[in-house]
GUKESE-603838 format. One record per residue (C-alpha): residue number from 1; residue in three letters; x, y, z. Coordinates in steps of 0.1 Angstrom, whole numbers, always signed. Each point is the difference from the previous one (the first is absolute). Last residue first. Example, Ala and Ser with C-alpha at 12.3 -4.5 7.8 and 13.67 -1.06 7.14 Angstrom:
<sites>
<site><resi>2</resi><resn>ser</resn><px>+137</px><py>-11</py><pz>+71</pz></site>
<site><resi>1</resi><resn>ala</resn><px>-14</px><py>-34</py><pz>+7</pz></site>
</sites>
This chain:
<sites>
<site><resi>209</resi><resn>ala</resn><px>+1153</px><py>+246</py><pz>+1517</pz></site>
<site><resi>208</resi><resn>asn</resn><px>-8</px><py>-35</py><pz>+11</pz></site>
<site><resi>207</resi><resn>ala</resn><px>+19</px><py>+0</py><pz>+34</pz></site>
<site><resi>206</resi><resn>arg</resn><px>-13</px><py>+35</py><pz>+9</pz></site>
<site><resi>205</resi><resn>tyr</resn><px>+24</px><py>+18</py><pz>+23</pz></site>
<site><resi>204</resi><resn>arg</resn><px>-18</px><py>+29</py><pz>+18</pz></site>
<site><resi>203</resi><resn>tyr</resn><px>+10</px><py>+34</py><pz>-16</pz></site>
<site><resi>202</resi><resn>glu</resn><px>-33</px><py>+17</py><pz>-4</pz></site>
<site><resi>201</resi><resn>asn</resn><px>-17</px><py>-15</py><pz>+30</pz></site>
<site><resi>200</resi><resn>val</resn><px>+32</px><py>+7</py><pz>+20</pz></site>
<site><resi>199</resi><resn>phe</resn><px>-1</px><py>+37</py><pz>-8</pz></site>
<site><resi>198</resi><resn>met</resn><px>-38</px><py>+5</py><pz>+4</pz></site>
<site><resi>197</resi><resn>asp</resn><px>+1</px><py>-17</py><pz>+32</pz></site>
<site><resi>196</resi><resn>val</resn><px>+30</px><py>+21</py><pz>+10</pz></site>
<site><resi>195</resi><resn>gly</resn><px>-17</px><py>+32</py><pz>-9</pz></site>
<site><resi>194</resi><resn>ala</resn><px>-32</px><py>-10</py><pz>+18</pz></site>
<site><resi>193</resi><resn>val</resn><px>+18</px><py>-9</py><pz>+32</pz></site>
<site><resi>192</resi><resn>ile</resn><px>+21</px><py>+32</py><pz>-1</pz></site>
<site><resi>191</resi><resn>leu</resn><px>-25</px><py>+24</py><pz>-10</pz></site>
<site><resi>190</resi><resn>arg</resn><px>-24</px><py>-15</py><pz>+25</pz></site>
<site><resi>189</resi><resn>glu</resn><px>+25</px><py>+6</py><pz>+29</pz></site>
<site><resi>188</resi><resn>arg</resn><px>+5</px><py>+36</py><pz>-11</pz></site>
<site><resi>187</resi><resn>thr</resn><px>-36</px><py>+7</py><pz>-3</pz></site>
<site><resi>186</resi><resn>asp</resn><px>-5</px><py>-14</py><pz>+37</pz></site>
<site><resi>185</resi><resn>pro</resn><px>+31</px><py>+19</py><pz>+13</pz></site>
<site><resi>184</resi><resn>asp</resn><px>-10</px><py>+35</py><pz>-16</pz></site>
<site><resi>183</resi><resn>val</resn><px>+19</px><py>+12</py><pz>-27</pz></site>
<site><resi>182</resi><resn>pro</resn><px>+24</px><py>+27</py><pz>+12</pz></site>
<site><resi>181</resi><resn>asp</resn><px>-16</px><py>+36</py><pz>+6</pz></site>
<site><resi>180</resi><resn>gly</resn><px>+10</px><py>+27</py><pz>-26</pz></site>
<site><resi>179</resi><resn>tyr</resn><px>+14</px><py>+3</py><pz>-34</pz></site>
<site><resi>178</resi><resn>ala</resn><px>+30</px><py>-23</py><pz>+2</pz></site>
<site><resi>177</resi><resn>gly</resn><px>-18</px><py>-27</py><pz>+17</pz></site>
<site><resi>176</resi><resn>tyr</resn><px>-22</px><py>-4</py><pz>-31</pz></site>
<site><resi>175</resi><resn>ile</resn><px>+29</px><py>-7</py><pz>-23</pz></site>
<site><resi>174</resi><resn>leu</resn><px>+21</px><py>-19</py><pz>+24</pz></site>
<site><resi>173</resi><resn>asn</resn><px>-28</px><py>-23</py><pz>+13</pz></site>
<site><resi>172</resi><resn>pro</resn><px>-15</px><py>-6</py><pz>-34</pz></site>
<site><resi>171</resi><resn>ser</resn><px>+37</px><py>-8</py><pz>-13</pz></site>
<site><resi>170</resi><resn>val</resn><px>+6</px><py>-28</py><pz>+26</pz></site>
<site><resi>169</resi><resn>val</resn><px>-25</px><py>-29</py><pz>-7</pz></site>
<site><resi>168</resi><resn>leu</resn><px>-11</px><py>-2</py><pz>-36</pz></site>
<site><resi>167</resi><resn>gly</resn><px>+28</px><py>+22</py><pz>-13</pz></site>
<site><resi>166</resi><resn>ser</resn><px>+27</px><py>-19</py><pz>+17</pz></site>
<site><resi>165</resi><resn>leu</resn><px>-13</px><py>-32</py><pz>-14</pz></site>
<site><resi>164</resi><resn>gln</resn><px>+0</px><py>+13</py><pz>-35</pz></site>
<site><resi>163</resi><resn>leu</resn><px>+34</px><py>+12</py><pz>+4</pz></site>
<site><resi>162</resi><resn>val</resn><px>+12</px><py>-35</py><pz>+13</pz></site>
<site><resi>161</resi><resn>ala</resn><px>-18</px><py>-15</py><pz>-30</pz></site>
<site><resi>160</resi><resn>leu</resn><px>+19</px><py>+21</py><pz>-25</pz></site>
<site><resi>159</resi><resn>asp</resn><px>+32</px><py>-11</py><pz>+15</pz></site>
<site><resi>158</resi><resn>val</resn><px>-11</px><py>-37</py><pz>-1</pz></site>
<site><resi>157</resi><resn>asp</resn><px>-9</px><py>+0</py><pz>-37</pz></site>
<site><resi>156</resi><resn>ala</resn><px>-13</px><py>-34</py><pz>-11</pz></site>
<site><resi>155</resi><resn>ile</resn><px>-15</px><py>-9</py><pz>+34</pz></site>
<site><resi>154</resi><resn>ser</resn><px>-16</px><py>-34</py><pz>+8</pz></site>
<site><resi>153</resi><resn>leu</resn><px>+0</px><py>-6</py><pz>+36</pz></site>
<site><resi>152</resi><resn>arg</resn><px>+1</px><py>-31</py><pz>+22</pz></site>
<site><resi>151</resi><resn>arg</resn><px>+21</px><py>-18</py><pz>-25</pz></site>
<site><resi>150</resi><resn>ala</resn><px>+30</px><py>-1</py><pz>+22</pz></site>
<site><resi>149</resi><resn>asp</resn><px>+21</px><py>+19</py><pz>-24</pz></site>
<site><resi>148</resi><resn>val</resn><px>-27</px><py>+26</py><pz>-2</pz></site>
<site><resi>147</resi><resn>gln</resn><px>-1</px><py>+2</py><pz>+39</pz></site>
<site><resi>146</resi><resn>arg</resn><px>+38</px><py>+5</py><pz>-1</pz></site>
<site><resi>145</resi><resn>arg</resn><px>-4</px><py>+28</py><pz>-27</pz></site>
<site><resi>144</resi><resn>leu</resn><px>-24</px><py>+15</py><pz>+26</pz></site>
<site><resi>143</resi><resn>ala</resn><px>+24</px><py>+0</py><pz>+27</pz></site>
<site><resi>142</resi><resn>asp</resn><px>+27</px><py>+16</py><pz>-22</pz></site>
<site><resi>141</resi><resn>ala</resn><px>-25</px><py>+28</py><pz>-11</pz></site>
<site><resi>140</resi><resn>ile</resn><px>-9</px><py>+7</py><pz>+36</pz></site>
<site><resi>139</resi><resn>val</resn><px>+37</px><py>+7</py><pz>+8</pz></site>
<site><resi>138</resi><resn>ala</resn><px>+8</px><py>+21</py><pz>-31</pz></site>
<site><resi>137</resi><resn>his</resn><px>-32</px><py>+19</py><pz>+5</pz></site>
<site><resi>136</resi><resn>phe</resn><px>+9</px><py>+8</py><pz>+35</pz></site>
<site><resi>135</resi><resn>arg</resn><px>+36</px><py>+16</py><pz>-8</pz></site>
<site><resi>134</resi><resn>ala</resn><px>-14</px><py>+18</py><pz>-31</pz></site>
<site><resi>133</resi><resn>pro</resn><px>-30</px><py>+15</py><pz>+19</pz></site>
<site><resi>132</resi><resn>gly</resn><px>+18</px><py>+11</py><pz>+32</pz></site>
<site><resi>131</resi><resn>arg</resn><px>+38</px><py>+5</py><pz>+3</pz></site>
<site><resi>130</resi><resn>glu</resn><px>+5</px><py>+5</py><pz>-38</pz></site>
<site><resi>129</resi><resn>arg</resn><px>-31</px><py>+22</py><pz>-6</pz></site>
<site><resi>128</resi><resn>trp</resn><px>+3</px><py>+19</py><pz>+33</pz></site>
<site><resi>127</resi><resn>val</resn><px>+37</px><py>+6</py><pz>-4</pz></site>
<site><resi>126</resi><resn>glu</resn><px>-5</px><py>+10</py><pz>-38</pz></site>
<site><resi>125</resi><resn>gly</resn><px>-28</px><py>+24</py><pz>+11</pz></site>
<site><resi>124</resi><resn>leu</resn><px>+25</px><py>+17</py><pz>+25</pz></site>
<site><resi>123</resi><resn>gln</resn><px>+25</px><py>+3</py><pz>-28</pz></site>
<site><resi>122</resi><resn>pro</resn><px>-24</px><py>+25</py><pz>-18</pz></site>
<site><resi>121</resi><resn>phe</resn><px>+6</px><py>+27</py><pz>+29</pz></site>
<site><resi>120</resi><resn>arg</resn><px>-12</px><py>+33</py><pz>-13</pz></site>
<site><resi>119</resi><resn>arg</resn><px>-28</px><py>-13</py><pz>-23</pz></site>
<site><resi>118</resi><resn>gln</resn><px>-8</px><py>-31</py><pz>+20</pz></site>
<site><resi>117</resi><resn>glu</resn><px>-4</px><py>+18</py><pz>+32</pz></site>
<site><resi>116</resi><resn>gly</resn><px>-38</px><py>-2</py><pz>+0</pz></site>
<site><resi>115</resi><resn>val</resn><px>-2</px><py>-38</py><pz>-10</pz></site>
<site><resi>114</resi><resn>val</resn><px>+26</px><py>-8</py><pz>+28</pz></site>
<site><resi>113</resi><resn>leu</resn><px>-22</px><py>+19</py><pz>+27</pz></site>
<site><resi>112</resi><resn>asn</resn><px>-32</px><py>-16</py><pz>-12</pz></site>
<site><resi>111</resi><resn>arg</resn><px>+19</px><py>-34</py><pz>+3</pz></site>
<site><resi>110</resi><resn>leu</resn><px>+9</px><py>+11</py><pz>+36</pz></site>
<site><resi>109</resi><resn>ser</resn><px>-37</px><py>+8</py><pz>+9</pz></site>
<site><resi>108</resi><resn>leu</resn><px>-11</px><py>-34</py><pz>-14</pz></site>
<site><resi>107</resi><resn>met</resn><px>+27</px><py>-18</py><pz>+21</pz></site>
<site><resi>106</resi><resn>asp</resn><px>-10</px><py>+20</py><pz>+30</pz></site>
<site><resi>105</resi><resn>pro</resn><px>-38</px><py>-8</py><pz>-5</pz></site>
<site><resi>104</resi><resn>ser</resn><px>+7</px><py>-38</py><pz>-6</pz></site>
<site><resi>103</resi><resn>ala</resn><px>-1</px><py>-10</py><pz>-38</pz></site>
<site><resi>102</resi><resn>ile</resn><px>+34</px><py>-16</py><pz>-6</pz></site>
<site><resi>101</resi><resn>gly</resn><px>-1</px><py>-23</py><pz>+32</pz></site>
<site><resi>100</resi><resn>ala</resn><px>-37</px><py>-9</py><pz>+5</pz></site>
<site><resi>99</resi><resn>val</resn><px>-3</px><py>-3</py><pz>-38</pz></site>
<site><resi>98</resi><resn>trp</resn><px>+29</px><py>-25</py><pz>-3</pz></site>
<site><resi>97</resi><resn>ala</resn><px>-8</px><py>-18</py><pz>+32</pz></site>
<site><resi>96</resi><resn>arg</resn><px>-36</px><py>-5</py><pz>-12</pz></site>
<site><resi>95</resi><resn>cys</resn><px>+14</px><py>-10</py><pz>-35</pz></site>
<site><resi>94</resi><resn>ala</resn><px>+22</px><py>-27</py><pz>+17</pz></site>
<site><resi>93</resi><resn>glu</resn><px>-31</px><py>-15</py><pz>+19</pz></site>
<site><resi>92</resi><resn>thr</resn><px>-19</px><py>-1</py><pz>-31</pz></site>
<site><resi>91</resi><resn>leu</resn><px>+29</px><py>-15</py><pz>-20</pz></site>
<site><resi>90</resi><resn>asp</resn><px>+2</px><py>-28</py><pz>+27</pz></site>
<site><resi>89</resi><resn>gly</resn><px>-37</px><py>-8</py><pz>-1</pz></site>
<site><resi>88</resi><resn>arg</resn><px>-5</px><py>+0</py><pz>-37</pz></site>
<site><resi>87</resi><resn>val</resn><px>+33</px><py>-20</py><pz>-7</pz></site>
<site><resi>86</resi><resn>asp</resn><px>-7</px><py>-26</py><pz>+25</pz></site>
<site><resi>85</resi><resn>ala</resn><px>+26</px><py>-26</py><pz>-13</pz></site>
<site><resi>84</resi><resn>ser</resn><px>+27</px><py>+26</py><pz>+12</pz></site>
<site><resi>83</resi><resn>asp</resn><px>+35</px><py>-2</py><pz>-13</pz></site>
<site><resi>82</resi><resn>ala</resn><px>+6</px><py>+37</py><pz>-9</pz></site>
<site><resi>81</resi><resn>leu</resn><px>-29</px><py>+13</py><pz>+21</pz></site>
<site><resi>80</resi><resn>arg</resn><px>+12</px><py>-10</py><pz>+34</pz></site>
<site><resi>79</resi><resn>glu</resn><px>+36</px><py>+8</py><pz>+9</pz></site>
<site><resi>78</resi><resn>val</resn><px>+8</px><py>+23</py><pz>-28</pz></site>
<site><resi>77</resi><resn>val</resn><px>-35</px><py>+18</py><pz>-5</pz></site>
<site><resi>76</resi><resn>leu</resn><px>-6</px><py>+1</py><pz>+38</pz></site>
<site><resi>75</resi><resn>arg</resn><px>+36</px><py>+15</py><pz>+6</pz></site>
<site><resi>74</resi><resn>met</resn><px>-6</px><py>+26</py><pz>-27</pz></site>
<site><resi>73</resi><resn>pro</resn><px>-32</px><py>+10</py><pz>+14</pz></site>
<site><resi>72</resi><resn>glu</resn><px>+15</px><py>+3</py><pz>+34</pz></site>
<site><resi>71</resi><resn>ala</resn><px>+30</px><py>+21</py><pz>-11</pz></site>
<site><resi>70</resi><resn>leu</resn><px>-18</px><py>+22</py><pz>-23</pz></site>
<site><resi>69</resi><resn>ala</resn><px>-9</px><py>+29</py><pz>+23</pz></site>
<site><resi>68</resi><resn>arg</resn><px>+33</px><py>-2</py><pz>+19</pz></site>
<site><resi>67</resi><resn>gly</resn><px>+21</px><py>+1</py><pz>-30</pz></site>
<site><resi>66</resi><resn>leu</resn><px>-20</px><py>+28</py><pz>-15</pz></site>
<site><resi>65</resi><resn>gln</resn><px>+4</px><py>+21</py><pz>+31</pz></site>
<site><resi>64</resi><resn>asp</resn><px>+38</px><py>-4</py><pz>+0</pz></site>
<site><resi>63</resi><resn>his</resn><px>+5</px><py>+9</py><pz>-37</pz></site>
<site><resi>62</resi><resn>val</resn><px>-25</px><py>+30</py><pz>+3</pz></site>
<site><resi>61</resi><resn>val</resn><px>+18</px><py>+13</py><pz>+31</pz></site>
<site><resi>60</resi><resn>ala</resn><px>+32</px><py>-5</py><pz>-16</pz></site>
<site><resi>59</resi><resn>ala</resn><px>-11</px><py>+19</py><pz>-31</pz></site>
<site><resi>58</resi><resn>leu</resn><px>-11</px><py>+28</py><pz>+25</pz></site>
<site><resi>57</resi><resn>leu</resn><px>+35</px><py>+0</py><pz>+16</pz></site>
<site><resi>56</resi><resn>ala</resn><px>+17</px><py>+1</py><pz>-34</pz></site>
<site><resi>55</resi><resn>glu</resn><px>-20</px><py>+31</py><pz>-11</pz></site>
<site><resi>54</resi><resn>lys</resn><px>+8</px><py>+16</py><pz>+34</pz></site>
<site><resi>53</resi><resn>thr</resn><px>+38</px><py>-5</py><pz>-7</pz></site>
<site><resi>52</resi><resn>gly</resn><px>+29</px><py>-18</py><pz>+13</pz></site>
<site><resi>51</resi><resn>phe</resn><px>-21</px><py>-28</py><pz>+19</pz></site>
<site><resi>50</resi><resn>his</resn><px>+20</px><py>-11</py><pz>+32</pz></site>
<site><resi>49</resi><resn>gly</resn><px>+22</px><py>+32</py><pz>+4</pz></site>
<site><resi>48</resi><resn>tyr</resn><px>-29</px><py>+22</py><pz>-12</pz></site>
<site><resi>47</resi><resn>val</resn><px>-20</px><py>-12</py><pz>+28</pz></site>
<site><resi>46</resi><resn>ser</resn><px>+29</px><py>+3</py><pz>+26</pz></site>
<site><resi>45</resi><resn>val</resn><px>+7</px><py>+36</py><pz>-12</pz></site>
<site><resi>44</resi><resn>lys</resn><px>-36</px><py>+8</py><pz>+4</pz></site>
<site><resi>43</resi><resn>thr</resn><px>+2</px><py>-10</py><pz>+36</pz></site>
<site><resi>42</resi><resn>thr</resn><px>-18</px><py>-26</py><pz>+19</pz></site>
<site><resi>41</resi><resn>gly</resn><px>-33</px><py>-8</py><pz>+19</pz></site>
<site><resi>40</resi><resn>ala</resn><px>-15</px><py>-15</py><pz>-30</pz></site>
<site><resi>39</resi><resn>ala</resn><px>-29</px><py>+25</py><pz>-2</pz></site>
<site><resi>38</resi><resn>ala</resn><px>+26</px><py>+28</py><pz>+5</pz></site>
<site><resi>37</resi><resn>ala</resn><px>+22</px><py>-14</py><pz>-29</pz></site>
<site><resi>36</resi><resn>val</resn><px>-30</px><py>-2</py><pz>-22</pz></site>
<site><resi>35</resi><resn>glu</resn><px>-12</px><py>+34</py><pz>+7</pz></site>
<site><resi>34</resi><resn>asp</resn><px>+35</px><py>+16</py><pz>-6</pz></site>
<site><resi>33</resi><resn>met</resn><px>+1</px><py>-22</py><pz>-33</pz></site>
<site><resi>32</resi><resn>ser</resn><px>-29</px><py>+24</py><pz>-10</pz></site>
<site><resi>31</resi><resn>ala</resn><px>-33</px><py>-12</py><pz>-14</pz></site>
<site><resi>30</resi><resn>asp</resn><px>-5</px><py>+11</py><pz>-35</pz></site>
<site><resi>29</resi><resn>phe</resn><px>-2</px><py>-37</py><pz>-11</pz></site>
<site><resi>28</resi><resn>gly</resn><px>-34</px><py>-3</py><pz>+14</pz></site>
<site><resi>27</resi><resn>glu</resn><px>-9</px><py>+14</py><pz>+36</pz></site>
<site><resi>26</resi><resn>arg</resn><px>-18</px><py>-27</py><pz>+19</pz></site>
<site><resi>25</resi><resn>leu</resn><px>+9</px><py>-30</py><pz>-22</pz></site>
<site><resi>24</resi><resn>phe</resn><px>+36</px><py>+14</py><pz>-2</pz></site>
<site><resi>23</resi><resn>thr</resn><px>+2</px><py>+5</py><pz>+38</pz></site>
<site><resi>22</resi><resn>val</resn><px>-13</px><py>-35</py><pz>+10</pz></site>
<site><resi>21</resi><resn>arg</resn><px>+23</px><py>-18</py><pz>-24</pz></site>
<site><resi>20</resi><resn>ala</resn><px>+29</px><py>+23</py><pz>+8</pz></site>
<site><resi>19</resi><resn>ala</resn><px>-4</px><py>-8</py><pz>+36</pz></site>
<site><resi>18</resi><resn>glu</resn><px>-2</px><py>-37</py><pz>-8</pz></site>
<site><resi>17</resi><resn>leu</resn><px>+31</px><py>+1</py><pz>-21</pz></site>
<site><resi>16</resi><resn>ile</resn><px>+21</px><py>+21</py><pz>+26</pz></site>
<site><resi>15</resi><resn>arg</resn><px>-10</px><py>-27</py><pz>+26</pz></site>
<site><resi>14</resi><resn>glu</resn><px>+11</px><py>-28</py><pz>-22</pz></site>
<site><resi>13</resi><resn>lys</resn><px>+34</px><py>+18</py><pz>-7</pz></site>
<site><resi>12</resi><resn>leu</resn><px>+4</px><py>+6</py><pz>+37</pz></site>
<site><resi>11</resi><resn>ala</resn><px>-5</px><py>-36</py><pz>+8</pz></site>
<site><resi>10</resi><resn>ala</resn><px>+26</px><py>-9</py><pz>-29</pz></site>
<site><resi>9</resi><resn>gly</resn><px>+25</px><py>+24</py><pz>+13</pz></site>
<site><resi>8</resi><resn>arg</resn><px>-5</px><py>-14</py><pz>+38</pz></site>
<site><resi>7</resi><resn>leu</resn><px>+7</px><py>-34</py><pz>-15</pz></site>
<site><resi>6</resi><resn>gln</resn><px>+30</px><py>+11</py><pz>-20</pz></site>
<site><resi>5</resi><resn>arg</resn><px>+14</px><py>+18</py><pz>+31</pz></site>
<site><resi>4</resi><resn>gly</resn><px>-5</px><py>-32</py><pz>+21</pz></site>
<site><resi>3</resi><resn>glu</resn><px>+18</px><py>-21</py><pz>-27</pz></site>
<site><resi>2</resi><resn>ala</resn><px>+29</px><py>+25</py><pz>+0</pz></site>
<site><resi>1</resi><resn>met</resn><px>+2</px><py>-4</py><pz>+37</pz></site>
</sites>
């Protein structure tokens, strides 16, 4: 019986999170908890019971959405890139998944919401940084270090290299997507392919270097 209640509670929590995501993206942080509760088909008391405050609910939405957005690129980095003999190919695939996840229209809108609420809710930026860039940075940095150990890449400063890779393949999508229409698919693909080419060419292992 207790397990059944837990399952129902988990399902309701997921429903509230999805309703909150849609509501916050449509109305911003000024959306009411009544609106979230109505969209989730539950009561405001239930929403507060699961999340405590509206700030905590929005933070939970950010945490959940970043987890979903980065799940596939993290899997590709861990399962393929870290030990890959085809660094260029597998890094390109990982970057495609990275951009697709983090630069989707909904994620761009959520990022804009986080940036807009930084002043009155600075903890939200911390959630974004820790759950998004910092978490993925650590994973891809570990994979690149393993490629250095395997003498497929030669990188003196791996943390700097990760920032450079992000600047090449991700940042243009975030910057231009924040001010209007997202980067078109053809340009996005060319940015990824050219960015990875530049990165690998710069850091490829040279036996006589």
